N, C-alpha and C positions, 0 to 999 in steps of 0.2 A: 372570625371569619362568618360571615352571614351567608345564610344554609345556599342563598342560590348563588353565591361564588363558589361553595366548598361542592355543589349538585356538577357545577360546568365545569371544574378544574378535575372532578370523581370522570366526568364524561369523555374530559379529555383524554384520560388513561388510559382509561377501557378499549376510545377506538385503537389510541395505537398500539395498546394490544392483541386488538383485536383483527389490524392491518397487518401488524408481525404476522402474528400465528397465519395470516390469508396466504400469505407471499415467502413465509420461512422456509428456511432447506435444514434439511439435519443434516451434521459433516459427514455423512455416509452417503447422501443424498441432493448434496444440492446443486446441483449442474441442471438436473432435467426436471424434467414433470408430469404429470400423468396427461395422457392424451385427449383434450380439450378443457384441463382444468382450468378456471377464469385466472386473469394476471398472476400464472406460475413465474416463478422463479425465471426458472430457465426458456419463458418467451420472451420476456426482455431483454432488447441491448445490453448490454453490455454498458454502455455511455446511458443506457436510463436504465441504471439500479442503483441504489444503495446498501453497500454492506458497512462490516465494524471489522475494524481490525484491534490492532493491542498493539501498544508501543512498545520498545527495547525485550523480544517475545525468546531474545538469548538469555535471559536471565534466569539464572539455576532456582529461584526466590520466587520465580512463578511456575516457571514447567520444570522439572529434575533433568527433561532431555527437551530437544528441539523437536523430539516425533512428538510430543506431549502437546506440544501449540500447535504442532499442524492437525491434528487430533483434533483440540478445540471445534475446529468449523469459522475460526477467524478468515475474513476475509482479506485482512492484511496483515504482517506479521513484520519489525522493523529488527534490521540488525544494524549496529554501531559498527566501525571496522577502519583500523588506524595505517596507515603506509608509511609513517615514516622512518629514516633509519637507525631510532633507536633499540628498531626491533628486524626481524626476517618474515616476510613474507604477508598477509594480507590479514593481519590479526583481527579480533571478535572482543570489543569489551568497552565497558562502560568510561571508565576514567584509570586503564590502565595503558597507558601507552607503549611497551615495554613488552608487555604480552596478550597469552589469550586468559577470559575469564567468561566462560561459554557452557550452556545445556549442548553445546553439540560435540561429536564423538567419534564423526569418521569412519560412520557404518557401511558399508560398500555393500549390501546387501539385507534387506526385510529384514532377513535371521539376526542379523547384528544388532540391528537399532536397541536401542535401552541395553544391552550388555558391555559397550567401553569404555576406557574414560575419556573422561569430558574436556574442557576446555581445551577444544581444540580451532584452528582459525577456518579463514570462510570457503578454505576449500573442503575443509571435514564438515562446516556444514549444509553446503550444496551436496558432497554423498551423502548426506546422512534426507537432504530432502531427495535426491534423487528416487534413494533407498527408498521412500516412504511412497512416493508418488509409483513405485513400480510396486508398489502393495495397495495404492486405492487405485485404479485404471479409473479414468471419469471421476475423478474426484470435482469438486468447486473449484472453480479459478481463485490463485491468491496470489495476490500482488505480493512482492519481497523489499519491500521498501532499505534499501542501504544508504546510510547517512553515514560518508565520508569523515571521520572528525576530522580530520586533518589533511583534506584532499587528496587528489591524485597525485603520485611523485613515477612518473615518468623515467626521471634520473635512474632511479631504484627496480624498475622493469615494473611498475607497478604504475603505470597508467592505461589511457584508456583501451587501447587495444588490447594488452596481457588482460583486463577486467573479460573486454568479450572474448578473448580465449579461454578464461576462466570458467564462467558461465555458460560456454556452448561446449567445453568439454565434461563439464558435471551435469548440466542439465537438457543440450542438445534439444531435440522436437519438440519439450516439454516445453520451454521458450515458444511465449508469446510474442513477438521481435517489432520493432519499427517498421522494418520493411516486408512483414505482414500486414500490418494497416496501411503504411502507403503502394503495397503494390497496387498498380495503374494511376498511381496519384505522383505528383512531381516534389511532392512535401511529405508532412505532416498534417502540418493544416490544413491543405485542400482535401486529405482525407477524412478526417476529423470532422470539419466541416457541411462532406458530405454523408457522415454519416455512418463509416465503413466498420465499424466497429463490427464484431461475430457477436450472435446471442450470445446469452450464457452460457447454455447448451451444448454450443459452436467451443466456446471457450472452457467446456470441461478438460479436465485434463493441464490447464496449463499455469505458465504462474506468467507475470508480468513482472518484471525488473523495474524500479524504479529510483532512481538515482538524484539526492542531495545533498549540498553543499554541509560541511560539519558543521558543530559550535567552534571548535577548533581554528578552525578555515577563518569562519566569519566574524571571528575577535583579531585574526592575523594579518595587521594591518599594511606587514610585508608580502602579503600573498595577492597579488592581483591578479590570479588565473582562478578562479575557482572550479567545483564542479559542475556547477548546471554549466556555463559556459566551456570551460574547458570538453566536458564529453560532448555539448551541442557540435561544435566546431568539429569534432572528427565524427560525428553519428553523417553531418551534409554530405561526406568523403565517403561515408564509409558505411552506407546503409547498409549494403548485400549480409554485410557484416557483423551488424551491430546487436545487440543481445541487452541494451538496456536503453530506457526513456527518462530522459534528463528532466526535471521537475524547475519550475520558477518557485523559488522558494519565499518563502512569506506572504501572507495578505496584501494586495493592495489596489485601489479604486482603480477602473478604466479597464486594459490592457497593458499588464506587469509584463508582458513582452518588450515595452519600450523602454525600459531601463537597457539591456541591451543596445550598445550605438552598432554596431553594424544590423542593420534593418533585413539581410538578408539570413540571417541567423537567427531572425522570431519565428522561420512557418517551422520550425523544427520543434518547439517546444507545445506539445499538446497536454502537458502534465502540471499543475497546478499543486502545490501545495502549502499549508496555510495554520492560521490558529484560527480554530471553530469560534472563539468568541469576537474574530472579525468577522465574521461570514457573519453570525445570526445577526448581528449588530442592526443591519439596515443600511449601515453606510457605504457596504457597495457590490454592487449588480449581480450578485448571482445568475439570475436567469441566463445572464450572459454567459458564462461557463457550460450551461447545462443545453442553451439555443443552439449554441454551437458546436457541441458535443466533446466536449475538454470534459476531462475526467480531474476532477477536486475534493484533493486529501484533505479535509479539516480533523485538523488537531487537537489535545486537551480536551476534548469536548463537555470535559466533567465541569468544565469552570463558565462554560457557561451558563449567565445570570437565568434563575436562579442557581447558582453554582449546587452541586451533587456530590458525596464523596469516589474519591477522585480510585480506589479499587473495589470500596464494597458498596455502590448506592444498592436501593433495593433494585429487583427486577423489572417493577414498576417503574421507577423514577430513570434506568437507563434505558427501556425502550420506546418510556417518551421520546428522551433526551436524539435518538438514533430519528425516531421520524419526527422530531423538529428539524435535525438536520436535512432528512431525506430533503424536506419542503424548503431544505433554504440551497437546496440543489447539491449537496454534500456527493462525490457518489463513494467515499469511506469516509465513515465516524470513526477516531479514533480514541482511547482514551486506556484506560491500566484495567478495564472490566473483565482480566482475566479468571474470576471465579466465579463470574456468568456466561458457562457456553451456549445457552437458551439463546442470548443478548449478542453470541459473538457469532452464531448463527444463522441470526436474524435479514432479512436480502426485505428491500422496502424498493417500490418503486420510487423512481428519482424526481424530483419536482412537486 
C-alpha cells in the first residue's frame, strides 16, 4: 500500500477514535455531561446521536446474566421472543420455540441480580431490567429491541395489548412510550418531524422498546399480519397505553412505509431497522431519516465493506465502523461486539 494511502487510513482511524472520545459516555455516566462541555452526549437530541447495540444480548455465551449486558454500556440490547402454542408465555430463545434459553433470571430486586436460575421468559428479563434500572438511576437511554420470532399470538393471550400490559407492569415510568413522543401532535410522524424527541440527558433512565417482525414470521407464507403492521394498527387506536414503537423492517430506498397499503397506518412508524450494508452503500438516501428525525437501526455493521470481525475486531476497527455509520445517519449501529465495552459505550453526533 502506498505511504500516502496508509497515512490517510491512519488519519481516518485516529479521527474516528478522537470523535468517540469527545462524546463517548461511560456505562455509569452516559446520560449527562459536564456543564459547558462541547458536543457532550447528554446535550444531543436523542434523534441526533448514534449509539452502539448488541445483537441477541440475552445469550449466555455473550453475557452470563442480562445484568452484565445492561452494565456493558450498550445503547441497544436485542431479545428474541416466541409466542406460539408450543409453549407458555413469552419465551426468550434464539432457536427453541418450546422453552427459554436466556441469561434472564427474574430478579425482583437489585440484590437478586446474578443470584438466581437463568433461562427465564420475557417477564423474567423485564424484571431483571427493572431491578438493574432501580440500581442505576439516571442510566443511559437504552433501546430494547424485541424480535417476535413468530409474531404475535393474540388468540393465546399474547397480542399487542398483552405485551403493552407486560411492559408497563414491569418497567412502568422507566419506559419512553409513543405517547410521550406524540404529546401535542396528531401522530408519531408529525412529532418526529418536529423533532419532539428529548435530549439524551432528558432520556436518562429510560428504555425505548422497538418491535420488529421475526425471521420465522417473515418466512411464513400463511402469516399475513406481521408484527409491524399488527402493532401499528393497535398503536394508532391505543396511543395512551402503547408501550412500544413498531419498526419498519429491512432497508429499502425511498419511504419504506409505502409498503403499507393503508396510508393512515404510515404516520405511526418513526423507527426503521435494516441491514447496515444497504444503508452504507449509497443506494439509499439516509439523510431522509436524519432530516425527519426518524430513528434508524443499522444491523450487522461488521459486514459493511470492508468487512471486519463479527465479534473480535480491533477497537480501532469497531470505532471506525461506528463513525462510518454515524456519517450515514444511523441512530444505532448494531453488531456482536460484546467484548468491547468501550466501543459499546460510544455515543457520536449523528450525520
